[in-house]
Structure formats: structure tokens, C-alpha cells
C-alpha positions in Angstrom: 81.3 113.5 118.4 81.0 113.4 114.6 81.7 110.2 112.7 85.2 110.2 111.2 86.5 108.2 108.2 89.6 106.7 109.9 91.1 105.5 106.6 90.9 109.0 105.1 92.5 110.5 108.2 95.3 108.0 108.0 95.8 108.8 104.4 95.9 112.5 105.1 98.4 112.0 107.9 100.6 109.8 105.6 100.5 112.4 102.8 101.7 115.2 105.2 104.5 113.0 106.4 105.6 111.8 102.9 105.0 114.8 100.7 105.2 117.7 103.0 107.9 116.3 105.3 105.9 116.9 108.4 107.1 114.9 111.4 105.1 111.9 112.4 103.1 112.2 115.6 104.3 108.9 116.9 107.5 107.1 116.2 108.3 103.4 115.8 108.7 103.0 119.5 105.0 103.6 120.0 104.1 100.9 117.5 106.4 98.5 119.2 104.9 99.2 122.6 101.4 98.7 121.3 102.4 95.4 119.8 103.9 94.2 123.0 100.7 95.1 124.8 98.6 93.2 122.2 100.9 90.2 122.6 100.5 90.3 126.4 96.7 90.4 126.0 96.8 87.3 123.9 99.1 85.5 126.3 96.8 86.5 129.2 93.8 85.1 127.3 95.6 81.7 127.1 97.1 81.7 130.6 94.2 83.2 132.4 96.7 85.4 134.3 98.1 88.9 134.1 100.9 89.1 131.6 103.5 91.9 131.4 104.0 93.5 128.0 
């Protein structure tokens, strides 16, 4: 795999969404699900047990 500049790719994606009105690949529900998973990981680190998102 070739190295990729993630910031540049995010910028290009945002430009397509904002200026060209392309639909976003992922909606807000995806971001919320990711945050719930991250929160569960932090809770698990503290409790030492499996935590549900």
C-alpha cells in the first residue's frame, strides 16, 4: 500500500460534499456509533470488564 495523506483526503471529501453537493459516505449515525464504541473502550479500561457500547 502506498502512503496516503489522510488530512488531504479528508479535505477532498469535504470539498466534494460542500461544493459539489456529493452525498457523504457516512452519516451522523456512524459517528455516534463510533463514539459509543470509544466510550465503551474507556469504561472497559477502568472496570477491567467487557463494556457494551
